[in-house]
DRENDRENLO-875449 format. One record per residue: x, y, z of N, C-alpha, C, O in turn; residue in one letter. Coordinates in steps of 0.001 Angstrom, whole numbers, always signed. Example, Ala and Ser with C-alpha at 12.3 -4.5 7.8 and 13.67 -1.06 7.14 Angstrom:
<nodes>
NODE  nx  ny  nz  cax  cay  caz  cx  cy  cz  ox  oy  oz  code
NODE  +13190  -5690  +7800  +12300  -4500  +7800  +13200  -3300  +7800  +14236  -3319  +8465  A
NODE  +12850  -2250  +7080  +13670  -1060  +7140  +12900  +30  +7870  +13409  +1138  +8039  S
</nodes>
This chain:
<nodes>
NODE  nx  ny  nz  cax  cay  caz  cx  cy  cz  ox  oy  oz  code
NODE  -2216  -23715  +964  -778  -23699  +1146  -355  -22372  +1776  -776  -21307  +1324  M
NODE  +455  -22434  +2791  +949  -21220  +3436  +2036  -20599  +2577  +2944  -21297  +2125  Q
NODE  +1953  -19298  +2349  +2936  -18599  +1525  +3743  -17652  +2408  +4687  -18090  +3065  T
NODE  +3401  -16385  +2440  +4051  -15452  +3348  +3111  -14292  +3656  +2118  -14076  +2960  H
NODE  +3437  -13559  +4700  +2682  -12375  +5111  +3671  -11241  +5338  +4884  -11449  +5297  V
NODE  +3152  -10044  +5575  +3979  -8873  +5877  +3430  -8179  +7115  +2218  -8033  +7272  H
NODE  +4323  -7758  +7981  +3928  -6871  +9064  +3763  -5475  +8479  +4337  -5158  +7438  E
NODE  +2972  -4641  +9157  +2828  -3247  +8734  +2511  -2383  +9941  +1992  -2857  +10951  F
NODE  +2832  -1115  +9813  +2467  -119  +10812  +2351  +1212  +10102  +3022  +1452  +9098  E
NODE  +1502  +2072  +10624  +1333  +3359  +9973  +465  +4297  +10776  -9  +3969  +11864  G
NODE  +273  +5465  +10216  -599  +6484  +10790  -1506  +7005  +9694  -1096  +7139  +8541  S
NODE  -2731  +7292  +10060  -3640  +7895  +9098  -3285  +9361  +8907  -2535  +9939  +9694  T
NODE  -3827  +9950  +7862  -3708  +11395  +7672  -4680  +12080  +8621  -5626  +11459  +9106  K
NODE  -4447  +13349  +8884  -5305  +14112  +9782  -6706  +14256  +9211  -6885  +14346  +7997  L
NODE  -7697  +14276  +10095  -9088  +14517  +9706  -9705  +15490  +10702  -9188  +15676  +11803  A
NODE  -10795  +16098  +10312  -11548  +17090  +11077  -10751  +18389  +11207  -9617  +18485  +10738  E
NODE  -11350  +19360  +11835  -10754  +20683  +11943  -10691  +21143  +13393  -11345  +20563  +14260  Q
NODE  -9907  +22182  +13659  -9828  +22796  +14984  -9364  +21827  +16048  -8457  +21026  +15819  G
NODE  -9991  +21901  +17224  -9610  +21071  +18370  -9870  +19588  +18122  -9291  +18738  +18800  A
NODE  -10740  +19266  +17152  -11049  +17859  +16853  -10087  +17240  +15837  -10176  +16042  +15568  D
NODE  -9167  +18031  +15265  -8236  +17525  +14250  -7341  +16464  +14879  -6750  +16696  +15934  R
NODE  -7239  +15304  +14241  -6504  +14187  +14828  -6176  +13147  +13763  -6673  +13208  +12638  H
NODE  -5336  +12197  +14138  -5066  +11028  +13307  -5079  +9796  +14195  -5287  +9902  +15404  N
NODE  -4856  +8627  +13602  -4818  +7361  +14339  -3615  +6561  +13890  -3160  +6692  +12754  H
NODE  -3098  +5728  +14785  -2011  +4808  +14455  -2565  +3393  +14365  -3607  +3082  +14942  R
NODE  -1849  +2534  +13628  -2298  +1157  +13484  -1110  +261  +13187  -69  +729  +12726  F
NODE  -1267  -1020  +13449  -242  -2021  +13151  -924  -3369  +13003  -1995  -3596  +13565  A
NODE  -299  -4263  +12245  -873  -5586  +12079  -64  -6441  +11136  +1100  -6156  +10854  G
NODE  -693  -7490  +10652  -82  -8444  +9733  -1062  -8680  +8591  -2258  -8857  +8820  V
NODE  -552  -8682  +7360  -1407  -8914  +6192  -1877  -10372  +6153  -1417  -11216  +6922  T
NODE  -2799  -10636  +5241  -3180  -12007  +4931  -2160  -12637  +4000  -1179  -12002  +3614  G
NODE  -2401  -13888  +3643  -1517  -14644  +2751  -1555  -14076  +1327  -2364  -13200  +1023  Q
NODE  -699  -14567  +487  -563  -14146  -905  -1856  -14375  -1689  -2497  -15419  -1566  V
NODE  -2227  -13374  -2498  -3308  -13484  -3473  -2667  -13224  -4828  -2254  -12099  -5109  I
NODE  -2578  -14239  -5664  -1925  -14110  -6972  -2704  -13163  -7874  -3924  -13267  -7999  R
NODE  -1979  -12232  -8502  -2550  -11297  -9471  -1540  -11162  -10603  -475  -10575  -10415  V
NODE  -1863  -11695  -11768  -946  -11641  -12906  +385  -12286  -12569  +431  -13404  -12056  G
NODE  +1482  -11568  -12864  +2827  -12063  -12581  +3314  -11691  -11186  +4476  -11928  -10857  N
NODE  +2450  -11117  -10370  +2834  -10678  -9033  +1810  -11205  -8029  +1152  -12216  -8272  S
NODE  +1685  -10524  -6923  +696  -10879  -5914  +392  -9661  -5051  +1142  -8684  -5043  H
NODE  -707  -9736  -4334  -1111  -8715  -3377  -1466  -9423  -2074  -1456  -10653  -2007  V
NODE  -1779  -8648  -1048  -2225  -9181  +237  -3443  -8390  +673  -3593  -7223  +311  H
NODE  -4318  -9021  +1453  -5469  -8315  +2013  -5171  -7923  +3445  -4534  -8663  +4195  E
NODE  -5652  -6734  +3810  -5530  -6237  +5182  -6934  -6091  +5743  -7792  -5448  +5139  I
NODE  -7154  -6683  +6884  -8455  -6611  +7545  -8187  -6319  +9017  -8098  -7233  +9837  D
NODE  -8061  -5053  +9334  -7682  -4617  +10676  -8916  -4098  +11403  -9594  -3195  +10912  L
NODE  -9206  -4654  +12551  -10433  -4334  +13274  -10398  -2962  +13935  -11426  -2285  +13964  T
NODE  -9276  -2530  +14459  -9252  -1246  +15168  -7949  -486  +14950  -6867  -1072  +14948  H
NODE  -8069  +835  +14765  -6920  +1723  +14905  -6776  +2007  +16391  -7548  +1494  +17200  T
NODE  -5788  +2825  +16757  -5687  +3194  +18169  -6920  +3988  +18575  -7655  +4474  +17715  D
NODE  -7153  +4124  +19865  -8386  +4688  +20393  -8175  +6112  +20891  -7293  +6357  +21715  F
NODE  -8961  +7032  +20409  -9067  +8373  +20997  -10370  +8326  +21782  -10416  +7747  +22867  L
NODE  -11408  +8913  +21259  -12745  +8672  +21802  -13547  +7856  +20797  -14764  +7716  +20917  N
NODE  -12851  +7329  +19819  -13437  +6464  +18792  -12300  +5741  +18076  -11132  +6062  +18296  H
NODE  -12621  +4780  +17234  -11619  +4074  +16438  -12165  +3875  +15040  -13347  +4108  +14784  F
NODE  -11301  +3445  +14141  -11668  +3148  +12760  -11139  +1768  +12401  -10207  +1269  +13031  H
NODE  -11735  +1156  +11391  -11270  -125  +10865  -10620  +84  +9501  -10957  +1020  +8775  N
NODE  -9708  -779  +9172  -9175  -883  +7808  -9687  -2219  +7292  -9088  -3259  +7565  L
NODE  -10787  -2200  +6548  -11470  -3422  +6142  -11322  -3667  +4654  -11509  -2761  +3842  R
NODE  -10983  -4902  +4303  -10897  -5349  +2914  -10017  -4435  +2062  -10365  -4110  +927  R
NODE  -8891  -4031  +2611  -7913  -3217  +1901  -6939  -4169  +1214  -6475  -5127  +1833  I
NODE  -6628  -3922  -38  -5636  -4742  -749  -4384  -3923  -1001  -4450  -2747  -1358  R
NODE  -3243  -4568  -809  -1968  -3920  -1099  -1802  -3802  -2612  -2553  -4402  -3381  T
NODE  -825  -3035  -3016  -409  -3040  -4407  +454  -4259  -4656  +717  -5025  -3729  G
NODE  +908  -4458  -5901  +1773  -5605  -6213  +3130  -5500  -5523  +3493  -4446  -5000  P
NODE  +3864  -6591  -5528  +5185  -6648  -4891  +6149  -5655  -5538  +6174  -5499  -6759  A
NODE  +6948  -4980  -4689  +7983  -4041  -5132  +9317  -4592  -4631  +9552  -4652  -3424  I
NODE  +10176  -4989  -5543  +11451  -5587  -5175  +12332  -4581  -4438  +12419  -3412  -4813  S
NODE  +12986  -5067  -3374  +13963  -4253  -2649  +15332  -4926  -2664  +16221  -4545  -1902  V
NODE  +15507  -5938  -3539  +16790  -6620  -3685  +16878  -7888  -2856  +16093  -8094  -1929  G
NODE  +17823  -8723  -3191  +18078  -9989  -2488  +16842  -10879  -2390  +16689  -11612  -1413  N
NODE  +15956  -10825  -3390  +14760  -11656  -3395  +13665  -11204  -2450  +12672  -11909  -2268  G
NODE  +13834  -10047  -1853  +12851  -9515  -890  +11984  -8461  -1555  +12346  -7915  -2597  K
NODE  +10834  -8176  -947  +9929  -7176  -1501  +9058  -6555  -409  +8968  -7066  +707  H
NODE  +8423  -5447  -761  +7433  -4763  +71  +6212  -4502  -806  +6220  -4804  -1999  V
NODE  +5175  -3945  -212  +3963  -3561  -939  +3549  -2168  -501  +3647  -1830  +678  H
NODE  +3086  -1357  -1446  +2534  -44  -1135  +1040  -212  -893  +380  -1016  -1551  F
NODE  +517  +555  +58  -897  +459  +426  -1467  +1863  +547  -847  +2734  +1156  V
NODE  -2636  +2088  -25  -3330  +3362  +170  -4821  +3098  +221  -5308  +2128  -361  S
NODE  -5540  +3954  +911  -6982  +3789  +1032  -7548  +4707  +2078  -6947  +5724  +2424  G
NODE  -8713  +4343  +2583  -9343  +5127  +3642  -9956  +4185  +4669  -10314  +3048  +4364  S
NODE  -10066  +4682  +5876  -10638  +3920  +6984  -12160  +3861  +6838  -12738  +4492  +5954  T
NODE  -12785  +3101  +7713  -14238  +3110  +7811  -14698  +4440  +8401  -13927  +5145  +9052  T
NODE  -15952  +4766  +8167  -16573  +5972  +8713  -16889  +5754  +10187  -17519  +4761  +10552  L
NODE  -16451  +6681  +11028  -16796  +6643  +12448  -16707  +8067  +12974  -15845  +8831  +12541  N
NODE  -17569  +8429  +13885  -17597  +9778  +14467  -17742  +10834  +13367  -17254  +11955  +13513  D
NODE  -18410  +10477  +12271  -18701  +11419  +11197  -17575  +11704  +10224  -17658  +12669  +9464  G
NODE  -16517  +10892  +10223  -15400  +11151  +9307  -14640  +9867  +8988  -14796  +8848  +9661  H
NODE  -13814  +9941  +7944  -12874  +8878  +7576  -11481  +9481  +7552  -11328  +10702  +7576  V
NODE  -10482  +8641  +7504  -9089  +9067  +7375  -8487  +8393  +6146  -8750  +7216  +5896  H
NODE  -7694  +9114  +5388  -6911  +8551  +4295  -5599  +8023  +4867  -5157  +8479  +5922  Q
NODE  -4975  +7071  +4186  -3666  +6580  +4623  -2853  +6107  +3437  -3403  +5701  +2414  F
NODE  -1538  +6162  +3582  -544  +5640  +2643  +581  +5058  +3473  +1053  +5700  +4411  N
NODE  +1021  +3850  +3141  +2166  +3264  +3842  +2724  +2110  +3022  +2095  +1658  +2065  F
NODE  +3884  +1646  +3394  +4492  +463  +2791  +4578  -622  +3845  +4840  -342  +5015  A
NODE  +4357  -1855  +3434  +4524  -2980  +4369  +6008  -3121  +4708  +6864  -2538  +4042  T
NODE  +6295  -3883  +5728  +7672  -4245  +6044  +8079  -5405  +5133  +7227  -6045  +4517  L
NODE  +9369  -5668  +5051  +9893  -6740  +4204  +9437  -8094  +4753  +9440  -8316  +5964  I
NODE  +9049  -8985  +3860  +8650  -10336  +4296  +9860  -11075  +4824  +10959  -10903  +4297  Q
NODE  +9694  -11877  +5830  +10747  -12713  +6407  +12106  -12028  +6443  +13037  -12476  +5772  Q
NODE  +12238  -10943  +7219  +13477  -10141  +7176  +14734  -10877  +7626  +15830  -10485  +7223  P
NODE  +14632  -11904  +8426  +15833  -12591  +8930  +16120  -13901  +8222  +17073  -14598  +8571  L
NODE  +15308  -14245  +7229  +15485  -15530  +6532  +16107  -15286  +5179  +16342  -16233  +4428  V
</nodes>
């Protein structure tokens, strides 16, 4: 059964030092609802961040439970780290966008 998804966009935290210090941007859409207790979460499986001379994946990341923002709408908080590439990972924190914002 189709439930709902959330769009998301964000930037990783900085990694590496000196001239190599950098971050990455990313955007996508979560998977469908995964019921957890009295709430739900979503899975994020993003193949690529933006490209510098390398990219990172956000694989098998799960959002936190739904956070009400009023009028029956909600968002999810997400935190984790990217895959290892070019000898480093990036940490990230972001909130999804509201589900079905115009409905």
